[in-house]
C-alpha positions, 0 to 999 in steps of 0.5 A: 675238602674239610680244610678248604671248608674251615679256610673260606669259614674262617675268612667269612667269619674275619669279613662279618667281625669287620663290619661293627653292629652298634648304630643299626637301623631297623631295615623295615624303618624305610622302603629298601631298594634293589640297585641295578647298573647296566653296563656299557663296555668297548669290548674289542682292542681294534674295534675303530669306533667313532662314536656311540649313540646309547638310548636306555630305556628304564622299565616300569619300577626302576628309578634313575640314579644317574650315569658314571663315564669309564675311563676311556675319556672322550666326550660325551653328551646325556639327556635323562626323561622320566622313562628314557635316558640318551647317552652321546659319546665321542672318543678321544682323539675319535677313535677307541681302540681300546677294551672298557668300561664306556659308560654305566647307569645306575637305577633301583627298584623296590621290585623283587624280581627286578630283572624283567624291570631292568632297562634296555640298551640301542646302541648304534655307532660309527666305526673306522673299520665298516667290517667291524661287528659287536665292538659293545657287549652291555650287562645288567648286574644286580648290585651286590649280589655276586652269588647269584652273578656268579652262576648265571642267576640273571638268565633264570630270574632266581637272585637270591638277595645279600648275604654273608657270601656276596661280601666273602666272594668280594673278598675272594675277587680280591684276594684272587684277582688284585692287579693294582693298590688302591688307597695304598690296600689291594684293590681289581682295577675292573677295566684292567682286568677287562684287558688283562685278556682277550675280552671275549675269552672272559667268563662272562659271569665272572665279569658280572659278579666282578661288576657286581661286587662295585658297590659304589661304582668308582670302578675298583673292587676292595674289601671296602666294598664287602664291609658295605654289604654286611653294614646292610646285612646287619641293618645298619643301612636299609639298602646298599643305595646309599653308597652309590657314587661314595669316595672310598674313603668316605665309604670307609668311614661309613662302614667303620 
């Protein structure tokens, strides 16, 4: 046990040292936001999904930061108003038989108890096989708060905020679950992981922890996501929202 603790401490120290402390900004100099994402995931390998309509309602306190299509492809139309996003999707070849992310919606808020402020997704869909039920899962995560997602804190609204341990958990994901290289470095491709086993057999807390680790929402979890968390912890940025939609290479520049 002592050796195990020493190894964990060594990894944490290495991650923290990877983020320069120069050019720091005061965390109190600007509004601090929490970033949230709602993922709509096709979870059945033989769902025969022909179309999907998602109505995403943002509750009071959430500010829309846009949506991103997953890698399943197809055609989509999106309408966004102050409190609602309507998303219509038709998969490629008029049929989806893959596990993967259909779309993710990103929001930010200043509310510390944000899970109760998260929007809800109501899905209606057409299936090639009318006997298929529950072809989608919806996951709401607090981006960057990996330890809370892994513990299932979203069920009890007991999030603990950004910590060095969150950055460590990202590194552990990359070390233990890497399934590809991204910019010539080990990485976890989220959708490849979702397809690596029967979706319903995967631990939901692990899925939410992995989704929460993708800081810039590019579909990959890398060590750069860990350094982004520590850049905020070091005071270089007020919060993680500055990384949303930023490329891996730019995020690496921002955290070096």
